A tleap script that builds the chain and sets N, CA, C and O, in Angstrom:
source leaprc.protein.ff14SB
mol = sequence {
  NMET ILE GLN GLN PRO ASP LYS TYR LEU SER
  ALA SER GLU VAL SER CYS HIE LEU GLY VAL
  CYS ARG ASP THR ILE TYR ARG MET ILE LYS
  ASP GLY GLN LEU LYS GLY VAL ARG VAL ARG
  GLY GLN TRP ARG ILE LYS THR SER ASP VAL
  HIE TYR PHE VAL LYS GLN ASN THR ASN PRO
  PRO GLN HIE CYS ASP ASN CTYR
}
set mol.1.N position { 221.531 115.807 -33.043 }
set mol.1.CA position { 222.572 116.088 -34.027 }
set mol.1.C position { 223.059 115.338 -34.976 }
set mol.1.O position { 224.171 115.085 -34.514 }
set mol.2.N position { 222.995 114.798 -36.000 }
set mol.2.CA position { 223.195 113.671 -36.881 }
set mol.2.C position { 224.885 114.258 -37.726 }
set mol.2.O position { 224.893 115.126 -38.599 }
set mol.3.N position { 225.599 113.865 -37.439 }
set mol.3.CA position { 227.078 114.070 -37.904 }
set mol.3.C position { 227.485 113.441 -39.197 }
set mol.3.O position { 227.385 112.216 -39.260 }
set mol.4.N position { 227.834 113.953 -40.015 }
set mol.4.CA position { 228.109 113.699 -41.202 }
set mol.4.C position { 229.439 112.793 -41.364 }
set mol.4.O position { 230.404 113.133 -40.680 }
set mol.5.N position { 229.572 111.680 -42.201 }
set mol.5.CA position { 230.691 110.953 -42.303 }
set mol.5.C position { 231.855 111.731 -42.689 }
set mol.5.O position { 231.649 112.877 -43.086 }
set mol.6.N position { 233.423 111.153 -42.619 }
set mol.6.CA position { 234.371 112.038 -43.129 }
set mol.6.C position { 234.154 111.599 -44.849 }
set mol.6.O position { 233.792 110.527 -45.334 }
set mol.7.N position { 234.592 113.090 -45.610 }
set mol.7.CA position { 235.058 112.560 -46.899 }
set mol.7.C position { 236.660 111.945 -46.997 }
set mol.7.O position { 237.633 112.265 -46.314 }
set mol.8.N position { 236.575 111.068 -47.964 }
set mol.8.CA position { 237.677 110.874 -48.350 }
set mol.8.C position { 238.567 111.520 -49.480 }
set mol.8.O position { 238.012 111.778 -50.548 }
set mol.9.N position { 240.285 111.877 -49.278 }
set mol.9.CA position { 240.356 112.926 -50.327 }
set mol.9.C position { 241.326 112.009 -50.890 }
set mol.9.O position { 241.812 111.071 -50.258 }
set mol.10.N position { 241.597 112.296 -52.084 }
set mol.10.CA position { 243.053 111.507 -53.289 }
set mol.10.C position { 243.908 112.522 -52.672 }
set mol.10.O position { 243.512 113.575 -52.174 }
set mol.11.N position { 245.358 112.029 -52.765 }
set mol.11.CA position { 246.236 112.530 -52.317 }
set mol.11.C position { 246.648 113.648 -53.296 }
set mol.11.O position { 247.589 114.276 -52.810 }
set mol.12.N position { 246.344 114.034 -54.285 }
set mol.12.CA position { 246.257 115.279 -55.170 }
set mol.12.C position { 245.480 116.392 -54.437 }
set mol.12.O position { 245.917 117.517 -54.197 }
set mol.13.N position { 243.831 115.741 -54.004 }
set mol.13.CA position { 243.178 116.739 -53.624 }
set mol.13.C position { 243.872 117.296 -52.415 }
set mol.13.O position { 243.847 118.508 -52.201 }
set mol.14.N position { 244.536 116.397 -51.559 }
set mol.14.CA position { 245.206 116.766 -50.232 }
set mol.14.C position { 246.117 118.125 -50.616 }
set mol.14.O position { 245.948 119.260 -50.169 }
set mol.15.N position { 247.287 117.610 -51.720 }
set mol.15.CA position { 248.375 118.305 -51.849 }
set mol.15.C position { 247.765 119.625 -51.989 }
set mol.15.O position { 248.118 120.607 -51.336 }
set mol.16.N position { 246.765 119.611 -52.932 }
set mol.16.CA position { 246.519 121.132 -53.316 }
set mol.16.C position { 245.828 122.028 -52.485 }
set mol.16.O position { 245.801 123.227 -52.762 }
set mol.17.N position { 245.114 121.448 -51.228 }
set mol.17.CA position { 245.023 121.949 -49.848 }
set mol.17.C position { 245.929 122.575 -49.403 }
set mol.17.O position { 245.881 123.798 -49.276 }
set mol.18.N position { 246.959 121.836 -49.071 }
set mol.18.CA position { 247.805 121.841 -48.222 }
set mol.18.C position { 248.922 122.668 -49.472 }
set mol.18.O position { 249.978 123.041 -48.961 }
set mol.19.N position { 248.829 122.871 -50.490 }
set mol.19.CA position { 250.390 123.703 -50.968 }
set mol.19.C position { 251.416 123.222 -51.333 }
set mol.19.O position { 252.349 123.901 -51.761 }
set mol.20.N position { 251.436 121.483 -51.194 }
set mol.20.CA position { 252.493 121.099 -51.318 }
set mol.20.C position { 252.386 119.811 -52.764 }
set mol.20.O position { 251.273 119.385 -53.070 }
set mol.21.N position { 253.531 119.367 -53.453 }
set mol.21.CA position { 253.464 118.418 -54.184 }
set mol.21.C position { 252.665 117.157 -53.814 }
set mol.21.O position { 252.397 116.979 -52.625 }
set mol.22.N position { 252.295 116.341 -54.665 }
set mol.22.CA position { 251.729 115.004 -54.491 }
set mol.22.C position { 252.908 113.935 -53.860 }
set mol.22.O position { 252.625 113.032 -53.073 }
set mol.23.N position { 253.973 114.156 -54.249 }
set mol.23.CA position { 254.908 113.310 -53.710 }
set mol.23.C position { 255.064 113.354 -51.999 }
set mol.23.O position { 255.137 112.390 -51.237 }
set mol.24.N position { 255.083 114.484 -51.743 }
set mol.24.CA position { 255.301 115.089 -50.262 }
set mol.24.C position { 254.066 114.406 -49.437 }
set mol.24.O position { 254.283 114.066 -48.275 }
set mol.25.N position { 252.687 114.185 -50.052 }
set mol.25.CA position { 252.004 113.987 -49.033 }
set mol.25.C position { 252.365 112.250 -49.283 }
set mol.25.O position { 252.206 111.528 -48.299 }
set mol.26.N position { 252.793 111.671 -50.453 }
set mol.26.CA position { 252.927 110.164 -49.957 }
set mol.26.C position { 254.085 109.822 -49.340 }
set mol.26.O position { 254.439 108.659 -49.143 }
set mol.27.N position { 254.662 110.754 -49.042 }
set mol.27.CA position { 256.321 110.886 -47.992 }
set mol.27.C position { 255.744 110.979 -46.726 }
set mol.27.O position { 256.168 110.246 -45.832 }
set mol.28.N position { 254.509 112.059 -46.437 }
set mol.28.CA position { 254.179 112.531 -45.055 }
set mol.28.C position { 253.184 111.036 -44.765 }
set mol.28.O position { 252.999 110.828 -43.566 }
set mol.29.N position { 252.677 110.218 -45.525 }
set mol.29.CA position { 251.983 109.169 -45.220 }
set mol.29.C position { 252.796 107.876 -44.934 }
set mol.29.O position { 252.337 106.994 -44.208 }
set mol.30.N position { 253.927 107.793 -45.481 }
set mol.30.CA position { 254.857 106.981 -45.491 }
set mol.30.C position { 255.514 107.004 -44.135 }
set mol.30.O position { 255.965 106.042 -43.513 }
set mol.31.N position { 255.488 108.272 -43.789 }
set mol.31.CA position { 256.558 108.549 -42.292 }
set mol.31.C position { 255.643 108.423 -41.270 }
set mol.31.O position { 256.121 108.186 -40.161 }
set mol.32.N position { 254.436 108.523 -41.366 }
set mol.32.CA position { 253.589 108.449 -40.483 }
set mol.32.C position { 253.152 109.506 -40.041 }
set mol.32.O position { 252.631 109.475 -38.926 }
set mol.33.N position { 253.229 110.810 -40.796 }
set mol.33.CA position { 253.015 112.284 -40.132 }
set mol.33.C position { 251.293 112.402 -40.502 }
set mol.33.O position { 250.515 113.059 -39.811 }
set mol.34.N position { 250.950 111.731 -41.564 }
set mol.34.CA position { 249.564 111.798 -42.193 }
set mol.34.C position { 248.953 110.485 -42.198 }
set mol.34.O position { 249.593 109.555 -42.690 }
set mol.35.N position { 247.819 110.289 -41.725 }
set mol.35.CA position { 246.840 108.811 -41.858 }
set mol.35.C position { 246.541 108.732 -43.281 }
set mol.35.O position { 246.374 109.765 -43.929 }
set mol.36.N position { 246.467 107.660 -43.773 }
set mol.36.CA position { 245.821 107.039 -45.124 }
set mol.36.C position { 245.431 105.681 -45.345 }
set mol.36.O position { 245.804 104.890 -44.478 }
set mol.37.N position { 244.835 105.270 -46.204 }
set mol.37.CA position { 244.325 103.946 -46.482 }
set mol.37.C position { 244.579 103.949 -47.939 }
set mol.37.O position { 244.421 105.008 -48.546 }
set mol.38.N position { 244.915 103.001 -48.501 }
set mol.38.CA position { 244.990 102.356 -49.882 }
set mol.38.C position { 243.627 101.822 -50.170 }
set mol.38.O position { 243.237 100.839 -49.540 }
set mol.39.N position { 242.747 102.476 -51.213 }
set mol.39.CA position { 241.574 101.574 -51.558 }
set mol.39.C position { 241.779 101.581 -52.950 }
set mol.39.O position { 241.697 102.629 -53.590 }
set mol.40.N position { 242.101 100.240 -53.596 }
set mol.40.CA position { 241.954 99.905 -54.897 }
set mol.40.C position { 243.190 100.388 -55.582 }
set mol.40.O position { 243.212 100.687 -56.776 }
set mol.41.N position { 244.567 100.475 -54.506 }
set mol.41.CA position { 245.725 101.237 -55.501 }
set mol.41.C position { 246.086 102.584 -54.835 }
set mol.41.O position { 247.185 103.098 -54.628 }
set mol.42.N position { 245.045 102.931 -54.608 }
set mol.42.CA position { 244.827 104.887 -54.881 }
set mol.42.C position { 245.109 105.058 -53.423 }
set mol.42.O position { 244.572 104.222 -52.695 }
set mol.43.N position { 245.929 106.079 -52.785 }
set mol.43.CA position { 245.606 106.522 -51.440 }
set mol.43.C position { 244.570 107.418 -50.967 }
set mol.43.O position { 244.580 108.548 -51.456 }
set mol.44.N position { 243.551 107.101 -49.990 }
set mol.44.CA position { 242.447 108.073 -49.653 }
set mol.44.C position { 243.032 108.641 -48.302 }
set mol.44.O position { 243.858 108.087 -47.577 }
set mol.45.N position { 242.412 109.898 -48.117 }
set mol.45.CA position { 242.915 110.594 -46.466 }
set mol.45.C position { 241.658 111.143 -46.170 }
set mol.45.O position { 241.018 111.825 -46.971 }
set mol.46.N position { 241.256 110.829 -44.921 }
set mol.46.CA position { 239.882 111.677 -44.237 }
set mol.46.C position { 240.319 112.975 -44.066 }
set mol.46.O position { 241.464 113.354 -43.818 }
set mol.47.N position { 239.344 113.605 -44.215 }
set mol.47.CA position { 239.126 115.128 -44.211 }
set mol.47.C position { 239.690 115.463 -42.449 }
set mol.47.O position { 240.495 116.351 -42.166 }
set mol.48.N position { 239.081 114.579 -41.504 }
set mol.48.CA position { 239.116 115.038 -40.149 }
set mol.48.C position { 241.256 114.622 -39.857 }
set mol.48.O position { 241.905 115.143 -38.950 }
set mol.49.N position { 241.679 113.906 -40.601 }
set mol.49.CA position { 242.909 113.262 -40.360 }
set mol.49.C position { 243.631 114.529 -41.111 }
set mol.49.O position { 244.580 115.072 -40.545 }
set mol.50.N position { 243.248 114.927 -42.197 }
set mol.50.CA position { 244.101 116.345 -42.743 }
set mol.50.C position { 244.127 117.538 -41.467 }
set mol.50.O position { 245.078 118.167 -41.003 }
set mol.51.N position { 242.623 117.556 -41.113 }
set mol.51.CA position { 242.569 119.053 -39.983 }
set mol.51.C position { 243.210 118.603 -39.103 }
set mol.51.O position { 244.071 119.410 -38.751 }
set mol.52.N position { 243.232 117.423 -38.389 }
set mol.52.CA position { 243.982 117.185 -37.145 }
set mol.52.C position { 245.669 117.201 -37.463 }
set mol.52.O position { 246.431 117.430 -36.524 }
set mol.53.N position { 246.207 116.946 -38.837 }
set mol.53.CA position { 247.454 117.139 -39.111 }
set mol.53.C position { 247.650 119.025 -39.127 }
set mol.53.O position { 248.674 119.540 -38.679 }
set mol.54.N position { 246.818 119.625 -39.548 }
set mol.54.CA position { 247.326 120.887 -39.842 }
set mol.54.C position { 247.109 121.593 -38.392 }
set mol.54.O position { 247.958 122.354 -37.929 }
set mol.55.N position { 246.072 121.321 -37.812 }
set mol.55.CA position { 245.987 121.929 -35.902 }
set mol.55.C position { 247.393 121.574 -35.342 }
set mol.55.O position { 248.097 122.431 -34.810 }
set mol.56.N position { 247.802 120.184 -35.491 }
set mol.56.CA position { 248.839 120.034 -34.868 }
set mol.56.C position { 250.701 120.353 -35.293 }
set mol.56.O position { 251.795 120.202 -34.749 }
set mol.57.N position { 250.138 120.871 -36.605 }
set mol.57.CA position { 251.541 121.518 -37.255 }
set mol.57.C position { 251.466 122.971 -37.402 }
set mol.57.O position { 252.230 123.443 -38.244 }
set mol.58.N position { 250.727 123.766 -36.779 }
set mol.58.CA position { 250.503 124.738 -37.017 }
set mol.58.C position { 250.707 125.648 -35.718 }
set mol.58.O position { 250.124 125.526 -34.640 }
set mol.59.N position { 251.484 126.403 -36.009 }
set mol.59.CA position { 252.087 127.390 -34.624 }
set mol.59.C position { 251.190 128.285 -34.081 }
set mol.59.O position { 250.793 129.098 -34.916 }
set mol.60.N position { 250.735 128.420 -32.980 }
set mol.60.CA position { 249.807 129.848 -32.394 }
set mol.60.C position { 250.419 131.034 -32.805 }
set mol.60.O position { 251.629 131.220 -32.940 }
set mol.61.N position { 249.397 131.921 -33.019 }
set mol.61.CA position { 250.009 133.270 -32.988 }
set mol.61.C position { 251.083 133.840 -31.945 }
set mol.61.O position { 251.204 133.152 -30.932 }
set mol.62.N position { 251.654 134.660 -32.004 }
set mol.62.CA position { 252.464 135.245 -30.720 }
set mol.62.C position { 252.249 136.605 -30.572 }
set mol.62.O position { 252.325 137.441 -31.472 }
set mol.63.N position { 251.887 136.864 -29.027 }
set mol.63.CA position { 251.738 138.275 -28.871 }
set mol.63.C position { 253.063 138.726 -28.861 }
set mol.63.O position { 254.061 138.037 -28.648 }
set mol.64.N position { 253.014 139.950 -29.110 }
set mol.64.CA position { 254.404 141.053 -29.478 }
set mol.64.C position { 253.809 142.367 -28.758 }
set mol.64.O position { 252.723 142.923 -28.923 }
set mol.65.N position { 254.908 142.682 -27.885 }
set mol.65.CA position { 254.592 144.076 -27.106 }
set mol.65.C position { 255.668 145.016 -27.745 }
set mol.65.O position { 256.186 145.913 -27.079 }
set mol.66.N position { 255.934 144.828 -28.821 }
set mol.66.CA position { 257.062 145.825 -29.337 }
set mol.66.C position { 256.198 146.765 -30.094 }
set mol.66.O position { 256.644 147.223 -31.146 }
set mol.67.N position { 255.057 147.095 -29.701 }
set mol.67.CA position { 254.359 148.751 -30.510 }
set mol.67.C position { 254.587 149.475 -29.821 }
set mol.67.O position { 254.277 150.648 -30.034 }
savepdb mol mol.pdb
quit
């Protein structure tokens, strides 16, 4: 099986996917919550890092017995 390499997304693309403003993405990178690399002065974020962030910051569904 051939694995495809990660795509790199801009901060604007990531902000659209996560539903937050671009400044929030920059702040998350600065705070170390999200990995990013600078390419010619612009931030790029790997899709796998976005998926990892979402997975780590998503609460699992809770089972409720109140039915």
